[in-house]
C-alpha positions, 0 to 999 in steps of 0.5 A: 292224615288229611285228604290233602296230605294223602293226596300228596303223599300218593303222588310223591309215592307215583314219582320215586322213580322220576327223580334229577340225579344230576344236573350235568349238562355238557354244552354250558361250559366248565362244570362243577358239581356240589352235594346238590347242585350242578353248576356251569361257567359259561364264560369268566367274563363278568355278568356271563350266565352261570347255569345252575340246576338244583337236582333231586340229591340229598346229603346228610353228614356231609354224605349225598344219599343214594336215593333222592327226594322227588321234587326237592330240586324244584322247591328249592328253586321256588322258594329261593326265587320267592324270596328273591323277589320279596327282597330286591329292595334291600340288596339286588340279586344275580337272578336273571331267568328259570327256563326249567322248574330245576334250573336258574340263570344268574349273572357271573359276579366276583364271589365274596368267599365267605358264607355269611350265615344270621342265626336268631336262636341258640341252634344247630352247631351253635347250640352244639358248641354252647353245650360243649362248654364254649363261650367265645364262638366266632369272636361273639362272647355268650352269657352262661345262662342261655339255653338250646332253641332260646331266641337270641335277643337280636340276630347275631351274624356268624360268617364262615369261610366259603370253601369249594371242597372240604368243610367249611369254617366258622370265623369271626367278623374281625377275621372277615373284616380283615380279608375282604376290607371292613366297610364291605364287611359291615355292608355285608354284615348289614345287608345280611341281617336285613335280608333275616329279618325281612325272612323273619317277618315273612314267615311269621306272617304265616305260623313259621319262625325262621331260625337261622340261615346263610347267605352268599353274595357277590360283586358287579363290575362296579363294586355293586353288592348282589346276592347270589345262589340261593335264599331261605331254602329248606337246605340253607335254613331252618324253620318250624311252626310257631305251634312246635316252637312253644315246647320252648317254653316247657323246655325252660320250665324243666331245665329251671328244676336243675335236673339236667345238665343241658337241653340234649340231656333233656331230650334224651330223657324226654324226646317228646320236647324235641322241637322238629323242624322243617329242613332237611334236619328231618333227614338226618334225623330219620338216620339218627333214629336208624343208628346212624353214628360216626361208627356206623354212617347210615346211608338208606333211606326207605320208600315211606321216609322219602315221601315224607322228607318230600311231603315236608320240603312241599308243604313248606313251600305252600305255607311259606309262600302261600302258594299252590305246588303243581305236580306235573300232569304226566310222569316224565323223566327229568332228564328230557324235561330239562334238555327239552326245556334248554332247547325250547328256551333258547339258552342252549341246545339241549345236546352236545357233541364230544370230541374226544382224541387220544392226542393233541398231535391230531388238533388239524383233524379235530379242527376240521371236525369242530368247524363242521360242527359249527356250521350246523349250529351243534354245541361241542366240546374237545377232550384229550385222553389217550386210550392206550397210556391212559385207560382208567382216566379214558373209561373215567371220563367216558362215564363221567358223561354217561351222566349227561343230562342231555343227549351227546354224540362221542366223535372218537379222534384215533388211528392206527391201533384205535383203542379209543372207539373201542373202550368209548363205544363199550362204556358209552351210554351214547353212540359213538363214531370213529372218525380217524385223522389219517384216512389211509390208517383206520382198519383197527376202528372196524376190528373192536371186540364183541360189545364195541359199537362204534360207527366208522365215518371218515370225512369230518364234514360227513361225521359233522352232517351225522350229529346234525342228523342225530340231533336234528329231532331234539332242536329246531336250529340244528334241524334248520341247519341241516335242511338248509345244508341239504338245499344247498348241495341240492340247488348246486347239483341243479345249477350244474345240472342246468349248465351242463344243459346249456353246454356251459359246464365243459 
């Protein structure tokens, strides 16, 4: 093992407990969690910010594995931003900024609901379908004399439907053209192929083969095509080294002997001929070697396997971009770092108050709390869930907010026989205060059983002030608002005192 590899792997080992498991940020609005990324839609207006957090999660065989890969999310963001810069002359992209190494902000656009896959080689699902006997794939007819790993005469465009859940489905270009219009489909196909060709050119300069990839696009309010999401990352693309690809020459010679049904058959007998990718395929290979099958799904990885996977992601980034990966000088919780960078960048506050009410009949009281929070510039969201009528939903909601990257404060709004405060404070990893809508009916908020730790504040303005005190150490704007409110009250009292002394008060 080279000294550099040894050093990198030691640093990765030290980081096994410092991974970003999710990127849920409550203050940023509608949240959708994918297998790897958390996406927040701050508004439905064209051009508004979309907050995208690349976690360190990894998926294989449609399963999100229980352990994360250190620095994976950061590497994905770094490669994608590099690719965006290298292709701006081909198509504009939606990137606005990157306030944190695991976060990018992009523009809200009208998403084109197709994944635009470009393939330069017979690889992956294309190779699998071909070896099963399929010769018409995505509307493209293939001859009978090609092999897995073989370079295609020219790149092919094989779109797939873009699904928010479930499996994407491969379709023909004609199907895509029928759905979005032939002219737009032709433009997207042309841009996709040009992006792939640029990626191939850049990869070859660094001794890499760019095997295949997928792109996503949106339209702005003028109908311009914009590249969105990510570009040329090892999660959306396949790479291998030029040296590794030379195995294809020996594969062709072996297949010419006529002893093997197909290349998969050859590799099963001569596994040393398998061309190893620089992509998340390594994770799949690890699981297959551990015995993964449809009947026996494997989801666990050892420390050494995780370290090796992280090293391969980082190595690909350095080889492809020519940049050196920067490890953090000190190991800190990625969630704390992310929340701090959100506040420091000004894109958000780095915190959020969750007003959780048992009924929408408490709307007037909820509004008072929300208005008071606004005065302190505290981001907030309102959720309605009855602890009596929806106990399971209530618990799930609280556990959902437990995954928040940023610190939150739950303000429970329920009176009478208040069960909400008790359930919330028992299950929540964040503090809970009760702010009953009826000042005369709050005793149940004080009588929760052992294990429930809610506080009680009856006035909405005081509940908001408590939130400001809690969040003031996180966000300087909230602290300024808190100090301003405090000084305003003091000034008011001084003014009253002066009036009293001059006998103008009475």
